[in-house]
C-alpha distance (Angstrom), angle and dihedral (degrees) to the residues before:
residue distance angle dihedral
M1 . . .
L2 3.82 . .
R3 3.80 91.0 .
A4 3.81 93.7 46.6
V5 3.81 92.4 52.4
A6 3.82 92.5 45.7
E7 3.81 91.9 50.2
Q8 3.81 91.7 49.0
V9 3.80 90.4 50.4
R10 3.82 90.3 47.7
D11 3.81 91.2 51.3
L12 3.81 92.5 49.4
V13 3.79 92.1 47.7
V14 3.81 91.5 50.6
E15 3.81 91.3 45.5
F16 3.81 91.3 55.7
G17 3.82 94.7 41.8
G18 3.77 96.7 -110.6
V19 3.77 134.8 131.2
N20 3.78 123.2 -117.1
S21 3.79 95.8 -130.8
S22 3.76 132.3 128.5
E23 3.79 102.3 173.1
H24 3.81 105.1 -116.7
G25 3.80 94.4 27.0
D26 3.80 98.2 65.5
G27 3.82 103.1 87.5
L28 3.79 115.2 93.2
V29 3.79 98.0 -19.4
R30 3.79 99.2 64.9
S31 3.80 104.4 16.3
E32 3.78 94.2 92.1
F33 3.83 88.1 64.5
N34 3.81 96.2 52.7
R35 3.81 94.6 96.3
A36 3.83 89.6 56.4
M37 3.82 92.0 43.5
F38 3.80 98.8 48.3
G39 3.81 102.7 25.2
P40 3.81 128.6 -119.3
G41 3.82 96.4 -75.4
L42 3.79 97.8 52.4
Y43 3.80 91.4 38.7
A44 3.82 89.5 55.0
A45 3.82 88.8 51.1
M46 3.81 90.0 50.5
R47 3.81 90.4 51.3
E48 3.81 91.3 48.5
T49 3.81 92.5 48.4
K50 3.78 91.4 51.0
R51 3.82 90.4 47.7
L52 3.82 91.7 50.6
F53 3.80 93.8 52.0
D54 3.81 95.9 36.7
P55 3.82 109.7 25.8
A56 3.82 92.9 166.2
G57 3.82 92.1 51.5
L58 3.81 93.5 -126.5
M59 3.81 100.6 131.5
N60 3.81 112.2 80.1
P61 3.80 97.4 -32.1
G62 3.79 113.2 -153.9
K63 3.78 94.1 18.9
M64 3.80 119.6 121.9
V65 3.85 92.5 -10.9
D66 3.81 134.4 37.2
A67 3.79 90.5 12.8
P68 3.79 125.8 171.3
A69 3.79 119.0 -117.7
M70 3.80 112.2 -73.2
T71 3.80 89.9 -114.9
D72 3.82 96.6 51.4
N73 3.81 95.0 89.3
L74 3.78 101.5 40.7
R75 3.77 116.5 131.1
D76 3.81 115.0 -110.6
L77 3.80 106.1 -131.9
G78 3.81 89.1 -157.6
V79 3.82 91.4 65.6
S80 3.79 120.6 79.3
A81 3.80 115.6 -111.9
G82 3.79 89.1 -133.8
T83 3.77 133.6 -116.6
P84 3.82 118.1 -44.2
L85 3.78 111.4 -107.3
A86 3.81 121.7 -135.2
T87 3.80 113.4 -139.5
R88 3.78 135.2 179.3
L89 3.81 89.1 -98.6
C90 3.77 98.9 51.8
R91 3.76 141.8 5.1
A92 3.76 121.8 -114.0
P93 3.81 112.4 -100.8
R94 3.78 115.3 -102.4
């Protein structure tokens, strides 16, 4: 359902000539739609700019360009979060 809603919003935004951006929310959630938002020419320029400034792809990989699908990094509620880890700064919850 999340994907369906996001794609409908993307289509409406493109239809009305807008950009699907909300400042801090761009990152992984909306980056996969940037090619549709900006068009192939501008998207290619964005990819090239990122490559020029970060040829090794170390700074925010997958953000703004070449992003994974928005659903790739969702947490699976069926998988345990793991055991709490005690550190020097705080004790593990009991």
